N, C-alpha and C positions, 0 to 999 in steps of 0.2 A: 294596450300592452306593450308590442311592435314599434308603435311610434314615442310611445314614450322611450324605450330602450336604444330608439335611432338617436331620440334626441340630448339620453347621457353619453352614446358615443360622441357624437357633433362636442356635445358640450368638454371632452377631453378630448376631441383635436384641436378646439380656441383655447385650450390651455395651452397645449404645445406654441400655440402660434402668438398667445399672448408673450409667452416666457420668451420667445426671440425676439418677439416687438420690445419689449420690458427690456431687455438686455444690452438690445442698441442705445434705449436710451436712458441707461444707467440707471432708471428707476428702482429703489432697491426696497423699499418699503412694499410695496403692493405685488414685486417678484417674489420674498420672500413667502406671500400667502399662497400666490400661484402655485410654487415649486412644492410645496405641501400640502396641497390638495391629488397634483399627479404622482408624488410618492406613494399619498394613502389609496389612491385609483389603483395602480401598478402591484401596491400589497394586495389588494381585495380582491387582484386578477391573477392571482397569485406570479407573476411576473417580478419576484423578487430581486434578483440581481438588478433589473433596470428599474426597480424602486427606489434601491438604499442609493441609486448614482444621482436620482433628486435628492434623498433627504442629503449628499453628501453636499451637494449645490447648495442650497439650505446652510446647513454649517458652516461652508463654506465664507456666504457676504453675512452671517449672524457674526462670525468670527471678529469683522470689521467693526461690531458696533460696540455700546457700552452696557446693554441690557444683555446679562449673564443667563439669567432666567431660562429663556425660551434655548438657550443654546442647550443646555444640561441637558434640557428636554430631549432634543435633537440629536446630542451623542447617545442617549440612552436611545432612540429610535433604529437608529444607525446598530448598536451594538444589537439590539436582539432580532433585527433582521439577517445581521453577519450571522448568529447564533443558528438564524434559519436555513442559511447556504453551508454551516457549518465550517466556518471560514471562521475559527477561534483565536487565532493568532492574530489576525486583524480586528479582531471584536475587543479583544486584552487592550488593544490599542488608543478605540477610543472609548474605552471602560475607562484607561487613567488618564485621559484627557478628561472625562467628567469629572474625574475625582480631584484633579487640581483646583478646578472652578470652586470657588468660597462661594456656600446658599446661605450663608448668616443674613443675610437681609432679609431671604424668601420667608414669606408664611410659616410658620412650625407645622402646620400638616405637608407641605410643599417638601420640608426637611426630612420628613416622616417618610415621605414615600421613595424620594431621591435613593434615602440609604437602601432603604428596602430592594427598591431596583438592583441596584447594587450588588448586592447579597444573592438577590435572585437570579443573576445573569451569570455571576461565579457560578452559580449552583449549578446551573443548566451546562454551562461548558464542563464542566468537572462532570458530570452524570454523561456527556456527550465524550468524554475519556474514558470512560468507565471505571474512574476513580469515587467509587460511589459510599464511604464513608466521610471523603470529607465535604461532598455536597451534599452530604444529611444536616454537616453542622453548619454551611449556610442557610441552606434554606430552614431550619430552625432560627435562625436568625429572623431571616423575612417573617417568618409564623409574628416572633415579638413585635417586631415594630407594625405590623399588619395590625394587632389587636390594638395596639396605641393609635394606631391612623383612626380604628372604625369610629373613636370620640369625635372627630372632624368631618372624617369622608366615609359615614357606612358602606358604601359600593365602593369603593377605593379600595378599602380594606378590606371588605370580604374577598374582590377580586384576586387579589394577592395572595387571599388566607387559603382559599380553596385551590388556587393552582400549585398553590408550595405543599402543600398535604397530599396532591395528585403527585408531583414529583419525589416525596419522600415514598410513599408507597412503592411506586417505581424503582426506586434504589433499593426496597428492601426484597422486594421482586430478584432483583441481580442476584440479589446476597441468599435467597433462599429460606428468608425469612417469613414464613407464610402470613405469621398469628399479627405481625406488626405492620406488612403491608394492607391486610383486612382491614383494620382500626384506623390507618391514616387514611386509605379507598374510604370508605364508609364515612368517615367527616368530610372529605374533600364532596362527595356525591350526596350527602344531607345536605352540605351549606350551598352548593351550587343550584339543587333544587329550591332551594329559598329564592335565588336569585334568579327563576327562570325567564324572567322578563330580555334579560340581558342574552345576547348571542357568543360572549364567552364563557357564560355559565350552561349552554345547551352542549358544549363544545368539550366542558369538563365532565358532564354528566356522562357524553355518550362513550368518554375513554375510560373514564372510570368504573361505570357498570362492566363493563368488556373484563374490565383488569380486575374485579371483583368476580366477576363468573368464572376467571381462568383459577383465582385462587380458594375459592372455594372450593373447585372442584381437586384442587392438589387437598384441600382439609378435608375431603370424602363427604365434603355438606353438598350433598348432590341437589337437594329442594333450592339453597340459597343459591348456588350455582344455575339455575332453569330460571327462578326469578330474576336475576341481571343478566342472564341472556337476554330474555326476552322485551325487558327494560333496554338494552343497548339495540336491538332489533327495531323497535318501536322508531328509539332515537334518532338511531341512520337513515330509517326513512324519512323521517323528516325533513333530515338534511339533504338526503337529496334529491326530495320534492323542489327542495329552496334554490337547490345548485341548479336542477333542471330550468328552471324559473329564469334565473340570471344569467344563462347559457348562453341564448344570445347577445346578451351587453357584451359580454368575455367574447364573443368571437369578433361583434363591431369594433370595442377598443382595440383589441390583440390586430384589427386590419389596420389601423390608425396609425400603431406603433412600428407596426409591417413597413408601410408605406413610408415613414417617419426614416427608420434605416436607409431604406432603398434609395431614396433623395439625399440624404448625406454622402453613401457611396457614390452615388452619380456623379457628385460634386466634388468628392474626390478625383474619379476617374477625368472628370473635366481639366481637374486643376494639373492633372499628373499628364495628360496628352497636351499641355500648353509648356508644361516643363520639357519634353520631348523635344516639340518643336525650336526653342528657343535653344536646345544645345546642339539640334541636328545644326541649324544656322551660324553657331560660334564654330562648328566642327568644321564647317564647309569653307568657314574662312581662314582656319587654319591650314584647310588642304592648299587652297590658293597660294598661302604664303611660301607652305613648303615646295610647293613644284616652282617657284618666281626661285629661291633660294638653289632650289635644284639644276636649273638652269643655268644659275653663273658659277657653280659648282663646277658644272661638265663642262663649258670654255677652260676655266682656269685650268683643269685635268688636262684637257688636250696639249697643250703647252706645256706642260711640269713634263708630260711624257715624250713630246721631240726633243726637248733637252737633256733626258735621261737615255733616249735611242742614241743620242752624238755620244755622250760619255760611256756608254755600254758598247760601241764597235771602238771606241780607241783604247777603252780598258781589254777586248778579244787581240787586239792586234799587239801591245803589247807581252799580254800573257804566254802567247805562242812561242816566241821568240824566247821567252825566258824558260818555256816547256823544250825547246829546242836544245839550248846549251846543257840544260838536265840531261835529257836524253843521251850526249855522247856523256859527258860525265860517268854513268851510270855504265853504260858499256866496257869503260876501262875498269872501272871496280871489279866488275864483272871476269875479265880475264886474268885477273890479280891473284880474284879470290879463286877461281879454277887451280891454281897451281897449288896452292896454299894447300886445298882439301886435298888432293892427290897425294900432300905430302902428310897429312893425317892420318888417310884412311890405312894406308901402307904399318904406320906405328900402331894403329889401335886394333888392325886382323893380328898382328904376334898377342897383344895383350889380351883379346876376345878367345884365344886359344886357350890360353890358363882359365881363364874364369868361369869354359865352359867344363872344364875337367873338374874345378872345382863344386860346381853347379849340378854337374853328374853327379857326385858322389853325396851331395845335401839329398836331393830328391831321392835316393835311393832308401837312404834313412827314414826321407819323412813318408814315402812310401809304405813301410813296415808302421810306423807309425799313424797313420792314417787307419790300416788296418784291422788293429789293436782298437783304435777307437770306433769305428763302425760298428765291432762286433757289441761294445759295450752300449752305443746306442741302441743295436737292437735290441738287447735284453732292459732297457728302461723303457724302449718304447712299446716294450709286449707289457711291462708292469703297469705303465700310466692307460694303456687303452683298459684292463684289466677296472682297474680304478675307478675310470671313466665309466663302464655299465652299472659297477657297483652306486657310481655316484648319480647315475640317470635314473634306477631303479629306486634311490633313494626321495626324486627331486621327485617324480610321478607320484608317488605316495605319500609325499607332502602336498604335492598338489591335488589330489581326490580329496586327502584329508582337510584342506584348505577349504575345498567345494564345499564340503558337507558342512562344516563350520558355516559358510557364508550363508549356506541353504537355510540351514537351523534357525541366523538371525535371522532374513528376511518371512520365516514363517511366525516367527516371535515377533516380528514388528505386523505380518497379517496379522496373529490372534490379539494383539492390541488393538489392533482397528477393527476387529469385528467383536470383540467387545465392549469397546466404546457404541459401533451402530446398535450390538444389541441396546445398550442403556437407553440410548438416545430413543428408541425405537418405542420404548414403552410408553412414553407421553402418550402418541396419537393411540396407542392400543387401549390404554387407560380410557382413553374418551371414548372409543368404540365402546368398550364393555359399558360403562356407564351408562351411555346414551340407550345402548342396548335392553340395560334393565329398566330405564326408565318408560322405556316404547312399550314392553313386554308390561307395564304396569298401567299403561295405557289401554291396550288392547283389550287387558282383563277389566276395566272398567266401560272401556267399549260394548264390550260381551254383557258384563251385568245389566247396562243399560237397557241395551235392545230387547234382555230377555221381560223386560218388564210390560212388554205388549204396549197397551193404550197409553201408559203412563210415562211413554216414552218423552225424554225430553231432545228433541232432535236440535235444539242450537248446543248443547251441550255434546254432543255427540257429532256436531260439525267442528266445536270447538277443539275434542278431543282428537279427532282426526287432522286437523289443522297442526297440530303439536305433534301428531306423530309423523306426518310431512317433513314438519322442521326438521324432529330426530335424524331418522332415513337420510334429511339431506346433511346433517353434522357427519352422520355415521360413516357416508361415500366421502365427503370433505376428510376425517382423519383418515380413513383407508385409505384416500388417493396421499397424505403424509405419507403414510408407512410402506407404500408403494415407492413413494419418493426416495423413502431413505437407502430402502433398497438396492435401488435402482445407482444410486451413489454408491452404496457398500460393492457391487459388481464392477462399477468403474474401477475404484480403487484396487480393487485383490486381480483385478485382469492383467495377463502378462505385459510388462510392459515392450513396448516396441522401441522407445526410448526418443521416439517424435518429439521434438521440440514446437514448441506454438506460443504463440504472445499470452502472458498471465497476469494477471491481478496477483503481485504479492500479497497485500493487506488481504484478499480473500480468502486465498490459499493457508494464511498461516493461521486467521482464525477459526477456517475448518477443522485445522488436524485439531488445536488447542483444545475444541470443543469435542472431538474424538477422545485426543487421552485422555480429557480429562473425565466423560462420561468411562472409560475406561478404570480406570483408577476407582472410581465411587463402583463401577460393578464387581470390580475385586475386592475392593474395602467399603461397603455402607458407614462404617463409623469415620471414616479418612473425610474431613474436612480441610481445604487449602482452599486459602483466600487469592482468586487471579485479578491482576491488573493489567487492562490492557490499552494502549496508545497506536492505533493503524492510521497511519497516514492516509489522506485519500485524493492528495492528489500525485500518487507515485503512477511514474509512466507502463505501459505494458510491457514487460520483459521476455523476452522467447526462452525457455525451460522445456527441458522435459517434469510433468508433474510429478510424476509419480515419484520420479529420485529425490525432487526437491519435499515431497510429502512425506519418504523416506527419512530423511536427514530430522526434519522437523519435528515427528514422533519419537525418534532417539532421543534429541535431545530436551523435549516434554520428559519423555519417561525416566530421564537422567534426573532431570530436576524434582520429577515427586520423589523421586525414591531418594534423594538428597533431603529432601526435606522432613520425609517421613522417618528416616534416619536420626536426625535429630530429634523430631519429637519423640521417637521408644529414647532416647538418654534422658528424656523428662527437661526442666528446665520453668522458671516462674512465667509465667505472662508471655511463655512462646505462640508465635502466630504463625505455623505455617502459610507461607507466601511467594508467589510465581509472579514476575513481570514480567509482559511479551509487547513486544512496539513494533512498527517498523517506520522506517523514516529516511528521506531523500536527501545525500549529503553528496554535493557536487555533483562527480557523473558516474556515483555508485547507487545503489540502493539496500541498504542495511537492515538484517533481522536482528532482534536482539532478546534474549530469552536469558534471564537472572532468577536468581529466587537467593533465601538466605538460609541455607539447608546448611551440611555437615562444610563447606567446603572442599578445596583439594591441598592436599599436602604438598610444600615447598620440594620435598624430594622427589616426590615421582612426576610433577610438572612437564617437565618435557619427555615423559614418555606416554602422555594418553593418548595421542595418536597415531603411537605404533601398534599394528595386527598381535592381537591374542593379549594385549595389556589388557588387564583389568584389575579394582580395587574391591569388585564386589565378592562373597564370599564363595566356595566352587560349587558350581551346579547354577550359579542363578548369574551367570554371565560369560560371553564366551570370547569377550577381550575382540570383536569386532567393529560394533557398532560404531564409534567416532571415528576408529580406522575406513571403513567405510564412508561415512558420513565424510569425512576430508576427501578422498579420492573424488567423490560426487561432487564435491565444489571445489576443487585445484583445478582438477585433473578435466572433470566433464564441463564444466561449466565455466572456468577461467578467474574462478572469484577467492574469495580468502576464509579460512574460518581460524576463529582464534579464542582465547578462554584467558577470561583473567577473573583468579580466585583468590580468596585466603582463608586457611582454615579455621573453620570453628564459625565464619561469618559468612558466607555464600560462595558462589560461578555465578560471572555472566560468561554467555558462547554469544559472538560475532560473528555472524554472515555477512560478508558482503560481495554484492555482484552488481556488476557492470551493465549500466542502464543504453 
């Protein structure tokens, strides 16, 4: 077996060398085949990013030919590989390229399959973006074309059908529609079981059996849940054995890929060194030229300095003669000025005596007025001092009241967090309870079997003990889940140190949305709200205080839930409470958007919503500090912005923008 794996790895290396040779020879036809094989090998090994590069090279070659049929197929291969990498924007670009090519000359079966694959790709992207209702519409179209395709190609039609049914079951699972999720999941599992000889069918059987186990458990049908759980484990075990068989070949081929990348890097380094040597030689030549130019300038500068020295000596002699003449004129003018000053001093002394007498009288009157003014100012100062003391007491009282209200707001936020976590922890606890009940039944059956004495069925006992061991493992697993949720709750509820650390804002936004949603369901189990999310996967890590940002998100989510609930109370035919949450990168900032279709904010109060103690909620339901604290955390604490766009009666959108 090992020799066979070595041959496959060597074959991969030969394909790479063949691609290089064929590219140099400009041989397109054979190179198309080689690129296809390289792309499929990388895809099977889990190297999707490397595989899509080979598919793009093949597509670029086929764009130069007149045969557009294989080009549509290759565009679709690129689309589904990019979906696997969650690169939805680039996937849509290639899907549009495929749609732009006419396939009217292709066989009718190929036309049907192309249309089905376009709807399938669109549905998978919408599913990945959390737009489940739109995704279901596209998968319904896939089912329609798949049924027509089975007339011409039963295996291709069946493949599209059981995958589409499984994706629809996933959508209904996300929409909490258990019955529809079970119906489509069962159809997908049954059809895939009929085509079990194909690896794709086995993959769908494994995924569908796990989904059915979870959904039957939610529907309280424990025997069915247990049945499909065992099926999932059996199929999973077979898959793991096959993966172990191919692991050696994966390592060999991955080693070849790594060598190719290292060789490319080495060539780039050699080219870079050559460029640096050429630049060094050019710089040396420039330095020699500059030295020669500098020597010429030195000779010229010395001659100019000698001439300049002669000119300066001449100017110094002329300036000294002029200075001596000015000195004589200045002394004569000083003598004349001294005589005039003595005459003016005598006249000034006489006038000064009269002015002094006048000023003495004015100063006496001014002193009396100043004494009266000082007494008035002393009285006013005493009064101001008393008023300031009163204001200090009032300010202290207001600060205490504000601190109490802020603490109340934080406690309310913690209450929402605790409520959401309590609702979230219910799922693993339900699993623990269910498997405990089944384990108790198994223990009872074992006891009954052991009481039969010589008629005991040892094989049955061993099977029951295996099932019991499996149940205990599941109990331990879901108990661990519950413990993890509790640890997360303690993490969120501890005293915030304000320490900032690199954070994935998409993950943080999603986490607090789940907590807020579970908290609303815990308060009102009849309340249903549709959530649509679009979280960017390429956001940079941003240093933030996670608990402070979490408090902001929790406040925005709770306000959105309150708004849609209030609008629902007013009635309205066909109204569906909906909240949209998403993250995106805009230039050098990262935005978090929270939008609802609730009551909206009246135009008259929009300017006040970020002011402390302002609230539109009834007395007792809000402190008026939620948005004010959120605004301070974003703008003052993190240097970002928080803005609101709203239309009364239609909904509100809050946008948080942070520098990346």
